[in-house]
C-alpha positions as CSV (number, residue, x, y, z in Angstrom):
1,X,-30.8,56.0,110.8
2,X,-28.7,59.1,111.4
3,X,-29.9,62.5,112.6
4,X,-28.7,66.0,112.4
5,X,-27.2,65.7,115.9
6,X,-25.7,62.3,115.2
7,X,-24.4,62.1,111.6
8,X,-21.9,59.4,112.6
9,X,-24.7,57.2,114.1
10,X,-22.9,56.7,117.4
11,X,-26.2,56.2,119.3
12,X,-26.8,53.0,117.3
13,X,-23.3,51.6,118.1
14,X,-23.1,48.8,120.7
15,X,-20.6,50.7,122.7
16,X,-23.0,53.5,123.6
17,X,-25.9,51.2,124.0
18,X,-24.0,49.3,126.7
19,X,-22.7,52.5,128.2
20,X,-26.2,54.1,128.5
21,X,-27.4,51.5,130.9
22,X,-24.3,52.0,133.2
23,X,-24.6,55.8,133.5
24,X,-25.6,57.1,137.0
25,X,-29.2,57.9,137.5
26,X,-28.6,61.0,139.6
27,X,-25.7,63.3,138.7
28,X,-25.6,66.8,140.0
29,X,-22.6,68.3,138.2
30,X,-21.0,68.0,134.8
31,X,-18.1,65.7,134.5
32,X,-15.8,64.4,131.7
33,X,-15.6,60.6,131.4
34,X,-14.9,60.8,127.7
35,X,-11.7,61.7,125.8
36,X,-10.7,61.5,122.2
37,X,-7.0,61.2,121.2
38,X,-5.6,60.1,117.8
39,X,-9.1,59.3,116.5
40,X,-9.6,56.8,119.4
41,X,-12.6,57.5,121.7
42,X,-12.0,56.5,125.4
43,X,-15.0,56.4,127.8
44,X,-15.3,55.0,131.3
45,X,-17.8,52.2,132.0
46,X,-18.8,52.3,135.7
47,X,-20.5,48.9,135.9
48,X,-17.8,46.9,134.2
49,X,-15.0,49.0,135.8
50,X,-13.2,49.3,132.5
51,X,-12.4,51.7,129.7
52,X,-14.2,51.3,126.4
53,X,-12.4,52.4,123.2
54,X,-13.7,52.9,119.7
55,X,-11.9,54.0,116.5
56,X,-14.2,56.9,115.5
57,X,-12.7,57.1,112.0
58,X,-13.7,53.5,111.3
59,X,-17.3,54.5,112.1
60,X,-17.5,57.0,109.3
61,X,-19.3,55.7,106.2
62,X,-20.3,52.4,107.8
63,X,-23.8,51.5,108.6
64,X,-23.0,48.3,110.4
65,X,-21.8,48.2,113.9
66,X,-18.1,48.5,114.6
67,X,-16.8,46.3,117.5
68,X,-15.1,48.1,120.4
69,X,-12.3,47.1,122.8
70,X,-12.3,47.1,126.6
71,X,-9.2,48.1,128.6
72,X,-9.4,46.3,131.9
73,X,-7.3,47.9,134.7
74,X,-5.5,45.4,136.9
75,X,-6.4,47.5,140.0
76,X,-9.8,49.1,139.1
77,X,-11.0,52.1,141.2
78,X,-13.4,51.6,144.0
79,X,-14.5,55.3,144.0
80,X,-16.8,57.1,141.6
81,X,-14.8,58.2,138.5
82,X,-15.7,61.7,137.4
83,X,-12.9,62.5,135.0
84,X,-10.7,60.8,132.4
85,X,-7.4,62.4,131.3
86,X,-4.7,61.2,128.8
87,X,-1.1,62.4,128.7
88,X,0.4,64.0,125.6
89,X,2.2,61.0,124.3
90,X,-0.9,58.7,124.8
91,X,1.0,56.2,127.0
92,X,-0.9,56.7,130.3
93,X,-4.4,57.5,131.3
94,X,-5.7,58.9,134.6
95,X,-9.1,58.0,136.2
96,X,-9.9,60.4,139.0
97,X,-12.7,61.5,141.2
98,X,-13.0,63.5,144.4
99,X,-12.0,60.4,146.5
100,X,-9.1,58.9,144.5
101,X,-6.8,58.6,141.5
102,X,-5.9,55.6,139.3
103,X,-3.1,55.7,136.7
104,X,-3.6,53.2,133.8
105,X,-0.8,52.3,131.4
106,X,-2.2,52.2,127.8
107,X,-1.1,49.2,125.7
108,X,0.5,49.3,122.3
109,X,-1.5,49.6,119.1
110,X,-0.9,47.8,115.8
111,X,-2.6,46.0,113.0
112,X,-5.6,47.1,111.0
113,X,-7.2,50.3,112.2
114,X,-4.5,50.6,114.9
115,X,-6.3,48.5,117.5
116,X,-4.8,47.7,120.9
117,X,-2.7,44.6,120.8
118,X,-3.9,43.8,117.3
119,X,-7.6,43.7,118.1
120,X,-8.2,41.7,121.3
121,X,-11.7,42.3,122.7
122,X,-10.5,42.7,126.3
123,X,-7.0,44.0,127.0
124,X,-5.6,43.9,130.5
125,X,-3.8,47.2,131.5
126,X,-1.4,47.7,134.4
127,X,-2.9,50.3,136.8
128,X,-1.9,51.8,140.1
129,X,-4.1,53.3,142.7
130,X,-2.8,56.5,144.3
131,X,-4.9,56.1,147.5
132,X,-2.1,54.4,149.4
133,X,0.7,56.7,148.2
134,X,-0.2,59.6,150.5
135,X,-2.3,59.4,153.6
136,X,-3.7,62.8,152.9
137,X,-5.7,61.6,150.0
138,X,-7.8,59.5,152.4
139,X,-8.9,62.6,154.3
140,X,-8.9,65.3,151.6
141,X,-10.7,65.5,148.3
142,X,-9.1,65.8,144.9
143,X,-9.9,69.1,143.2
144,X,-7.9,68.9,139.9
145,X,-5.5,66.6,138.2
146,X,-3.3,67.6,135.3
147,X,-0.2,66.1,133.5
148,X,2.8,68.4,133.8
149,X,3.7,69.7,130.3
150,X,7.4,70.1,131.1
151,X,8.0,66.4,131.9
152,X,10.6,65.0,129.6
153,X,9.1,61.5,130.0
154,X,5.5,62.8,130.1
155,X,5.0,60.9,133.4
156,X,4.6,63.6,136.1
157,X,1.2,64.1,137.5
158,X,0.2,67.3,139.5
159,X,-2.7,66.9,141.9
160,X,-4.6,69.7,143.7
161,X,-6.4,68.6,146.9
162,X,-9.1,70.4,148.9
163,X,-6.5,71.2,151.6
164,X,-4.7,73.8,149.5
165,X,-2.0,71.2,148.9
166,X,-0.3,70.3,145.7
167,X,1.2,66.8,145.2
168,X,3.6,65.8,142.4
169,X,3.7,62.1,141.4
170,X,6.2,60.5,139.1
171,X,4.4,57.7,137.2
172,X,7.1,55.9,135.2
173,X,6.0,53.2,132.9
174,X,6.2,49.8,134.6
175,X,6.9,51.2,138.1
176,X,4.5,52.2,140.8
177,X,3.8,56.0,141.1
178,X,6.0,57.8,143.6
179,X,5.1,60.9,145.5
180,X,8.1,63.2,144.9
181,X,7.0,66.5,146.3
182,X,4.2,68.3,148.1
183,X,3.7,72.0,148.8
184,X,1.0,74.3,150.1
185,X,-0.6,77.2,148.3
186,X,-2.7,78.4,151.2
187,X,-3.5,78.1,154.9
188,X,-4.8,75.0,156.6
189,X,-8.6,74.4,156.5
190,X,-8.8,73.3,160.1
191,X,-10.5,75.9,162.4
192,X,-12.6,76.0,165.6
193,X,-16.3,75.2,165.2
194,X,-17.4,78.8,166.0
195,X,-15.1,80.4,163.5
196,X,-15.9,80.1,159.7
197,X,-13.4,78.0,157.9
198,X,-11.6,79.1,154.8
199,X,-13.7,77.0,152.5
200,X,-16.8,79.0,153.5
201,X,-14.9,82.2,152.9
202,X,-13.7,81.1,149.4
203,X,-10.0,80.9,150.3
204,X,-9.6,77.3,149.0
205,X,-8.0,76.5,145.7
206,X,-10.5,75.1,143.2
207,X,-8.6,74.8,139.9
208,X,-5.1,75.4,138.4
209,X,-3.4,75.5,135.0
210,X,0.0,75.9,133.5
211,X,1.0,79.2,132.1
212,X,3.3,79.9,129.1
213,X,6.8,78.6,129.9
214,X,9.6,81.0,130.8
215,X,13.4,80.7,131.1
216,X,14.9,81.1,134.5
217,X,17.6,83.8,134.5
218,X,20.8,83.4,136.5
219,X,21.5,86.8,138.0
220,X,22.0,89.7,135.6
221,X,23.4,87.5,132.8
222,X,21.7,87.7,129.4
223,X,19.8,84.7,128.3
224,X,21.3,82.9,125.3
225,X,18.3,81.2,123.5
226,X,20.6,78.7,121.7
227,X,22.2,77.5,125.0
228,X,19.0,77.2,127.1
229,X,18.7,73.7,128.8
230,X,15.5,72.0,129.6
231,X,16.1,72.4,133.3
232,X,16.1,76.2,132.9
233,X,12.6,76.2,131.6
234,X,9.9,76.9,134.2
235,X,6.2,76.3,133.8
236,X,4.4,78.7,136.2
237,X,1.3,77.3,137.8
238,X,-1.8,79.6,138.0
239,X,-4.0,78.7,141.0
240,X,-7.6,79.9,141.3
241,X,-9.4,80.3,144.5
242,X,-13.1,80.3,145.0
243,X,-13.2,84.0,145.8
244,X,-11.6,84.9,142.4
245,X,-8.0,85.4,143.7
246,X,-5.3,84.0,141.5
247,X,-1.9,82.8,142.8
248,X,1.1,81.9,140.8
249,X,3.7,79.1,141.7
250,X,7.2,79.6,140.3
251,X,10.1,77.3,140.2
252,X,10.8,74.1,138.3
253,X,9.0,71.6,140.5
254,X,10.4,68.7,138.5
255,X,13.9,69.3,140.0
256,X,14.3,68.3,143.6
257,X,16.8,71.1,144.3
258,X,14.3,73.8,143.4
259,X,11.7,74.8,146.0
260,X,8.4,76.1,144.7
261,X,7.7,79.7,145.6
262,X,4.0,80.8,145.9
263,X,3.2,84.4,144.9
264,X,-0.1,86.0,145.3
265,X,-2.6,87.1,145.0
266,X,-2.3,88.7,141.6
267,X,-3.6,92.2,141.2
268,X,-6.4,92.5,138.7
269,X,-6.8,95.7,136.6
270,X,-9.0,97.6,136.3
271,X,-9.9,97.2,139.9
272,X,-13.5,96.2,140.7
273,X,-15.4,96.2,144.0
274,X,-16.4,92.6,143.8
275,X,-13.0,91.5,142.6
276,X,-14.6,90.2,139.4
277,X,-16.9,87.8,141.2
278,X,-16.9,85.5,144.2
279,X,-18.0,82.3,142.6
280,X,-15.0,81.4,140.5
281,X,-14.9,77.7,139.4
282,X,-12.4,77.2,136.6
283,X,-9.2,78.7,135.1
284,X,-7.4,78.1,131.9
285,X,-4.3,79.6,130.3
286,X,-4.1,80.0,126.5
287,X,-0.5,79.5,125.5
288,X,0.2,82.9,123.9
289,X,2.9,85.5,124.5
290,X,2.0,87.1,126.8
291,X,-0.4,84.5,128.3
292,X,-4.2,85.0,128.1
293,X,-5.9,83.8,131.3
294,X,-9.5,82.7,131.2
295,X,-11.4,82.7,134.5
296,X,-15.0,81.3,134.6
297,X,-17.7,81.9,137.2
298,X,-20.7,79.8,138.1
299,X,-22.9,82.6,137.0
300,X,-21.9,82.2,133.4
301,X,-19.4,85.1,133.2
302,X,-16.0,84.5,131.8
303,X,-13.2,87.0,132.2
304,X,-10.3,87.3,129.7
305,X,-7.1,88.8,131.2
306,X,-3.5,89.2,130.0
307,X,-0.8,88.2,132.4
308,X,2.0,90.8,132.4
309,X,4.4,92.4,134.8
310,X,3.2,95.0,137.2
311,X,5.0,98.2,137.8
312,X,5.5,98.5,141.6
313,X,7.6,100.8,143.7
314,X,10.4,99.2,145.8
315,X,8.6,99.9,149.1
316,X,5.6,98.0,147.8
317,X,7.4,94.8,147.1
318,X,6.8,93.1,150.5
319,X,5.7,89.7,151.5
320,X,2.5,89.0,153.4
321,X,4.4,87.7,156.4
322,X,5.8,91.2,157.0
323,X,2.2,92.3,157.6
324,X,1.6,89.8,160.4
325,X,0.0,87.0,158.3
326,X,0.5,83.4,159.6
327,X,1.1,82.2,156.1
328,X,3.8,83.8,153.9
329,X,2.9,84.6,150.3
330,X,5.5,86.6,148.2
331,X,4.3,89.7,146.4
332,X,4.1,88.8,142.7
333,X,5.7,90.8,139.9
334,X,2.9,90.0,137.6
335,X,-0.7,91.2,137.4
336,X,-3.9,90.3,135.4
337,X,-5.2,93.0,133.1
338,X,-8.8,92.1,132.4
339,X,-9.8,93.4,128.9
340,X,-13.2,91.9,128.4
341,X,-16.0,89.9,130.0
342,X,-18.1,87.3,128.1
343,X,-21.4,86.4,129.6
344,X,-22.9,83.1,128.6
345,X,-26.6,82.1,128.6
346,X,-27.0,79.1,130.9
347,X,-30.3,77.7,129.6
348,X,-33.0,79.2,127.3
349,X,-36.0,81.4,127.7
350,X,-34.8,83.4,130.7
351,X,-36.0,87.0,131.0
352,X,-34.4,89.8,132.9
353,X,-36.8,89.3,135.8
354,X,-36.2,85.5,136.0
355,X,-33.8,84.1,138.5
356,X,-30.7,83.0,136.5
357,X,-29.5,79.4,136.8
358,X,-25.9,78.9,138.1
359,X,-23.7,75.9,137.9
360,X,-19.9,75.1,137.7
361,X,-18.4,75.6,134.2
362,X,-15.7,73.3,132.9
363,X,-13.2,74.8,130.4
364,X,-11.8,72.7,127.5
365,X,-9.0,73.9,125.2
366,X,-8.9,73.2,121.5
367,X,-5.6,71.4,120.6
368,X,-5.6,72.6,117.0
369,X,-7.1,76.1,117.3
370,X,-5.8,78.2,120.2
371,X,-8.1,81.1,119.4
372,X,-11.2,79.2,120.8
373,X,-12.1,77.0,123.6
374,X,-15.2,75.2,124.8
375,X,-17.3,75.3,128.0
376,X,-19.4,72.4,129.3
377,X,-21.8,72.8,132.1
378,X,-25.2,71.6,133.4
379,X,-27.0,73.7,130.8
380,X,-25.2,72.5,127.7
381,X,-22.0,73.4,125.7
382,X,-20.7,76.8,124.5
383,X,-17.8,77.6,122.2
384,X,-16.0,80.9,122.8
385,X,-13.9,82.6,120.1
386,X,-11.0,84.8,121.2
387,X,-9.6,87.0,118.4
388,X,-7.0,88.4,120.8
389,X,-4.9,85.2,120.4
390,X,-4.4,86.0,116.7
391,X,-3.6,89.6,117.4
392,X,-1.0,88.7,119.9
393,X,0.6,86.2,117.5
394,X,0.8,88.9,114.8
395,X,2.2,91.4,117.2
396,X,5.0,89.0,118.4
397,X,5.9,87.9,114.8
398,X,5.9,91.4,113.4
399,X,9.0,93.2,112.2
400,X,10.5,95.9,114.4
401,X,9.8,98.5,111.7
402,X,6.1,97.7,111.4
403,X,5.4,96.5,115.0
404,X,3.2,99.5,115.7
405,X,0.8,98.4,112.9
406,X,0.0,95.2,114.8
407,X,-0.8,96.5,118.2
408,X,-3.7,94.5,119.7
409,X,-7.0,96.3,119.9
410,X,-10.5,95.6,121.2
411,X,-12.4,96.3,118.0
412,X,-13.1,92.6,117.6
413,X,-14.6,91.3,120.9
414,X,-14.7,87.6,121.9
415,X,-18.0,85.9,121.3
416,X,-19.8,82.9,122.9
417,X,-21.9,80.6,120.7
418,X,-24.4,78.3,122.3
419,X,-24.0,74.9,120.7
420,X,-26.1,72.5,122.8
421,X,-28.7,73.4,125.3
422,X,-30.0,70.8,127.9
423,X,-31.9,73.2,130.1
424,X,-34.8,75.7,129.9
425,X,-36.4,77.9,132.5
426,X,-39.2,75.3,132.7
427,X,-36.8,72.6,133.9
428,X,-37.3,71.8,137.5
429,X,-34.9,73.4,139.9
430,X,-33.7,70.2,141.4
431,X,-33.5,68.4,138.0
432,X,-29.9,68.0,136.9
433,X,-29.0,68.1,133.2
434,X,-25.2,67.8,133.1
435,X,-22.9,66.9,130.3
436,X,-21.0,63.7,131.2
437,X,-18.4,63.6,128.5
438,X,-16.8,66.0,126.0
439,X,-14.3,65.3,123.2
440,X,-13.1,66.8,120.0
441,X,-12.4,64.8,116.8
442,X,-10.0,66.8,114.7
443,X,-9.7,67.3,110.9
444,X,-12.4,68.2,110.5
445,X,-13.4,69.4,114.0
446,X,-16.4,67.3,115.3
447,X,-17.7,67.8,118.8
448,X,-18.7,64.6,120.5
449,X,-20.6,65.0,123.8
450,X,-22.3,62.5,126.2
451,X,-25.4,63.9,127.8
452,X,-27.0,62.9,131.1
453,X,-29.7,60.9,129.3
454,X,-27.1,58.7,127.6
455,X,-27.6,60.3,124.2
456,X,-24.5,61.1,122.2
457,X,-24.2,64.2,120.1
458,X,-21.7,64.6,117.4
459,X,-21.8,67.9,115.4
460,X,-19.4,69.7,113.2
461,X,-17.9,72.9,114.7
462,X,-17.5,75.5,112.1
463,X,-15.3,78.5,112.9
464,X,-17.1,81.5,111.3
465,X,-14.4,83.9,112.5
466,X,-11.4,82.1,111.1
467,X,-9.8,84.1,108.3
468,X,-7.0,82.5,106.3
469,X,-3.7,84.4,106.6
470,X,-2.3,85.3,103.2
471,X,1.4,86.0,103.3
472,X,2.8,88.5,100.8
473,X,6.0,87.7,99.0
474,X,7.3,91.3,99.1
475,X,6.2,94.6,100.4
476,X,4.6,96.9,97.8
477,X,4.7,100.1,99.9
478,X,6.7,101.3,102.9
479,X,5.3,100.1,106.2
480,X,5.1,103.6,107.4
481,X,2.7,104.4,104.5
482,X,0.8,101.2,104.7
483,X,-3.0,101.6,104.6
484,X,-5.0,98.7,106.1
485,X,-7.9,97.6,103.9
486,X,-10.4,95.1,105.1
487,X,-10.9,92.1,102.8
488,X,-14.4,91.6,101.4
489,X,-14.7,88.1,102.9
490,X,-13.7,89.5,106.3
491,X,-16.3,92.2,105.9
492,X,-19.0,89.7,105.1
493,X,-18.0,87.5,108.1
494,X,-18.3,90.6,110.3
495,X,-21.8,91.2,109.0
496,X,-22.7,87.5,109.6
497,X,-21.4,87.6,113.2
498,X,-24.0,86.4,115.5
499,X,-24.9,88.3,118.6
500,X,-27.2,85.5,119.7
501,X,-27.4,81.8,118.7
502,X,-30.0,79.2,118.6
503,X,-28.4,76.0,120.1
504,X,-29.5,72.5,119.6
505,X,-32.1,71.9,122.3
506,X,-31.7,68.5,123.9
507,X,-34.7,68.1,126.3
508,X,-34.8,65.0,128.5
509,X,-37.5,62.4,128.0
510,X,-38.8,63.0,131.6
511,X,-39.7,66.6,130.8
512,X,-43.2,67.2,129.5
513,X,-43.7,70.7,128.1
514,X,-47.0,72.3,127.6
515,X,-48.3,73.8,124.4
516,X,-47.5,77.3,125.7
517,X,-43.9,76.3,126.4
518,X,-43.5,74.7,123.0
519,X,-44.9,78.0,121.5
520,X,-42.3,80.0,123.4
521,X,-39.6,77.7,122.1
522,X,-40.8,78.2,118.6
523,X,-41.1,82.0,119.1
524,X,-37.5,82.1,120.5
525,X,-36.1,80.2,117.6
526,X,-38.1,82.4,115.1
527,X,-36.9,85.6,116.8
528,X,-33.3,84.4,116.6
529,X,-33.5,83.4,113.0
530,X,-35.2,86.6,112.1
531,X,-32.3,88.5,113.5
532,X,-30.0,86.3,111.4
533,X,-32.1,87.0,108.3
534,X,-31.6,90.7,108.7
535,X,-27.9,90.1,108.6
536,X,-28.4,87.9,105.5
537,X,-30.4,90.6,103.8
538,X,-27.7,93.1,104.4
539,X,-25.1,90.7,103.2
540,X,-27.2,90.1,100.0
541,X,-27.3,93.9,99.4
542,X,-23.6,94.1,99.9
543,X,-23.0,91.2,97.6
544,X,-25.2,92.8,94.9
545,X,-23.3,96.0,95.3
546,X,-20.0,94.2,95.0
547,X,-21.3,92.3,91.9
548,X,-22.2,95.6,90.3
549,X,-18.8,97.0,91.1
550,X,-17.1,93.9,89.7
551,X,-19.2,94.1,86.5
552,X,-18.2,97.7,85.9
553,X,-14.6,96.8,86.6
554,X,-14.9,93.8,84.3
555,X,-16.3,96.0,81.5
556,X,-13.4,98.4,81.9
557,X,-10.9,95.5,82.1
558,X,-12.4,94.0,78.9
559,X,-11.8,97.3,77.1
560,X,-8.3,97.4,78.4
561,X,-7.9,93.8,77.3
562,X,-8.9,94.6,73.8
563,X,-6.5,97.5,73.7
564,X,-3.7,95.3,75.0
565,X,-4.6,92.6,72.5
566,X,-4.2,95.0,69.6
567,X,-1.0,96.2,71.1
568,X,0.2,92.6,71.5
569,X,-0.6,91.9,67.8
570,X,1.4,94.9,66.7
571,X,4.3,93.9,68.9
572,X,4.2,90.4,67.4
573,X,4.4,91.8,63.9
574,X,7.4,94.0,64.8
575,X,9.0,91.1,66.6
576,X,8.6,89.0,63.5
577,X,10.3,91.6,61.3
578,X,13.1,92.0,63.8
579,X,13.6,88.2,63.9
580,X,13.9,88.0,60.1
581,X,16.4,90.8,60.0
582,X,18.3,89.2,62.8
583,X,18.5,85.9,60.9
584,X,19.8,87.6,57.7
585,X,22.4,89.5,59.7
586,X,23.4,86.3,61.4
587,X,23.8,84.4,58.1
588,X,25.9,87.2,56.6
589,X,28.1,87.3,59.7
590,X,28.7,83.5,59.6
591,X,29.7,83.7,55.9
592,X,32.2,86.5,56.5
593,X,33.7,84.5,59.4
594,X,34.2,81.5,57.1
595,X,35.9,83.6,54.4
596,X,38.2,85.1,57.0
597,X,39.2,81.6,58.2
598,X,39.9,80.5,54.7
599,X,42.1,83.6,54.0
600,X,44.2,82.9,57.2
601,X,44.7,79.3,56.2
602,X,46.0,80.1,52.8
603,X,48.3,82.8,54.2
604,X,49.7,80.3,56.7
605,X,50.4,77.6,54.0
606,X,52.3,80.1,51.8
607,X,54.8,81.0,54.5
608,X,58.4,80.0,53.2
609,X,60.1,79.1,56.5
610,X,59.0,77.8,59.9
611,X,59.1,80.0,62.9
612,X,61.6,79.3,65.7
613,X,59.1,77.6,68.0
614,X,58.2,75.1,65.3
615,X,61.8,74.4,64.6
616,X,62.6,73.8,68.3
617,X,59.6,71.4,68.5
618,X,60.8,69.5,65.4
619,X,64.3,69.1,66.8
620,X,62.9,67.8,70.1
621,X,60.7,65.3,68.2
622,X,63.8,64.1,66.2
623,X,65.8,63.5,69.4
624,X,63.0,61.6,71.0
625,X,62.8,59.4,67.9
626,X,66.6,58.6,68.2
627,X,66.2,57.7,71.8
628,X,63.3,55.4,71.0
629,X,65.4,53.5,68.4
630,X,68.3,53.2,70.8
631,X,66.1,51.8,73.5
632,X,64.6,49.3,71.1
633,X,68.1,48.0,70.2
634,X,69.0,47.5,73.9
635,X,65.7,45.8,74.5
636,X,66.5,43.2,71.8
637,X,70.0,42.6,73.3
638,X,68.4,42.0,76.7
639,X,66.0,39.5,75.2
640,X,68.9,37.5,73.6
641,X,70.8,37.4,76.9
642,X,67.7,36.2,78.7
643,X,67.3,33.3,76.1
644,X,71.0,32.3,76.5
645,X,70.8,32.3,80.3
646,X,67.6,30.2,80.1
647,X,69.4,27.5,78.0
648,X,72.3,27.3,80.5
649,X,69.9,26.8,83.3
650,X,68.2,24.0,81.5
651,X,71.5,22.2,80.8
652,X,72.6,22.6,84.5
653,X,69.4,20.9,85.6
654,X,69.9,18.0,83.3
655,X,73.5,17.4,84.4
656,X,72.5,17.5,88.1
657,X,69.9,14.8,87.4
658,X,72.5,12.6,85.7
659,X,75.1,12.8,88.6
660,X,72.7,11.5,91.1
661,X,74.0,8.2,92.9
662,X,71.5,5.4,93.0
663,X,72.0,2.2,95.3
664,X,70.6,-1.2,94.7
665,X,68.7,-3.1,97.4
666,X,71.6,-5.5,98.1
667,X,74.0,-2.6,98.6
668,X,71.5,-0.9,101.0
669,X,71.2,-4.1,103.0
670,X,75.0,-4.6,103.2
671,X,75.5,-0.9,104.3
672,X,72.8,-1.3,106.9
673,X,74.4,-4.6,108.3
674,X,77.8,-3.0,108.5
675,X,76.6,0.1,110.3
676,X,74.7,-2.1,112.8
677,X,77.8,-4.2,113.5
678,X,79.9,-1.1,113.9
679,X,77.4,0.3,116.4
680,X,77.6,-2.9,118.5
681,X,81.4,-2.9,118.5
682,X,81.5,0.7,119.6
683,X,79.1,-0.1,122.5
684,X,81.3,-2.9,123.7
685,X,84.4,-0.7,123.5
686,X,82.6,2.0,125.6
687,X,81.8,-0.7,128.3
688,X,85.4,-1.9,128.4
689,X,86.6,1.7,128.6
690,X,84.4,2.4,131.6
691,X,85.5,-0.9,133.3
692,X,89.2,0.0,132.9
693,X,88.6,3.5,134.2
694,X,87.0,2.1,137.3
695,X,89.9,-0.3,137.9
696,X,92.4,2.5,137.5
697,X,90.6,4.7,139.9
698,X,90.3,1.9,142.5
């Protein structure tokens, strides 16, 4: 039996029934032990220490249970796994928590429904534990793990630890991971007991992400895009500290000859007293040009900033070490220009006087739609739409003549939609309601989330702000005289834009709400929907007005169509008359042409003598005929000589056969006997001659 929150019926599948019993009973923060890639769902099972996989597309339209496969690592992790991450080519998977990292090599898929190794129930996978690769992992905690997008083999893993240290591992298939590089992005955390450490001051790195790639320029030479090599491409790393500062790491860390250079902290404009918050927890970079940086705080505020170059004077470009700092950070050339702040509602039914709930926020990008991203936290799931992404794409792709028409503006603000709520103000303060897993099933986009209760939610995510781009084949007017007119569907979508949303409320089974609390829940939902109905009423009036306008336009067009029909009929009649006249003229012309040809033929036949050219050609033909006859006579003579020579050859062969000497057997025997006797006599004479020679010499 499916529900509105589970149309795929995943809660009834054996995989999630087995998984529900293995989930931790007490979990304070949200995590992500679920991932979807190529329609395959991957989820970590803590009790069995294996990865469960399920083909989600095979679940659609089937009421019966679909068997799942288990990927068993050869070296399973002994720490608590809080995150699961798959690389871009879906060849390796990372299981990591605050106390360790395990890299798992994914097996091949084939057969029906693309199952691993043809459909084996349990598949052994080669895995490597990174605990022993670096001694620092035994004393420091892991903050963030990401696959490097610039790796040609998609096998480089970047790890951020709690000691402000980055570690780069090369995880080639079939080989043990190797630690290839480490670098620091901040001071050491060790301090005397009476002095506050950097962690309490918020100077520790909490998250990082890769910015839009850039090309490294050699000196003052111009960059030739057609001759850029992969080694010249750099992927800057944006590092977020807990106090809101953002550092940037430049240099291609995949090349051993290049040394990473840490710049920071980036200036943020317009400047604020609190530096845009002191409880930053997550950072994400939307791959646009220029990049859009998303910074999330535990209070539910999300800042959108554009990363661009900062105009500084030459005397301002100094490093921190010149001011006496013990750790050198170069002054960056870039700055963050914050253009908006989106505040999310963490839980329902909070008034202005209520103490707001705070928790870490995890950012998830959408692989298919860059203009939106998702936020998972202890209070549920939000989706944030960023129209600035589309504006920047239009600005970058615009022609030089019309580039001013596509300048980005802030008329369309970003919006946050509350999709799933797991917390209300009546939830106990110490009660945790985190989201344990988050994944997106593409085409169409379906959100699959694993809640702390073990319940699975799969809902369709509809983008109400997506407007299909219609490309014109040719410009009708000059770009300088172009007047922008908003399409009617765009206007309707703007009217239906929701300022508030009513999420799906998933309240745990342990929570008992009173009648008053249920009434407040109903009043909240009723209030939200009433606001929506006001927009729908306005849309209905606009649609009626549009219908009246279209009806009047249709009446006018019908009259024009009748007039055009009469004109078309008249034109058809004129065209018929012209066609008949054309056929008559054509027949008359063909008859005159035939008569002219006949006259020319008769004149040519009555000419008394041939012209010089014809006479020369006739003489040439006569000479050629004489030569042919002469060659024919000579050919007959050659044939006769050949026949005579052949007869002579035959007679010679016959005479040679007759002159051949043939001996009888008795003659052969006599000749043989004589030759033998002659040989013996000769041998005796030779012996006597040698004897006489010896006597004479003696």
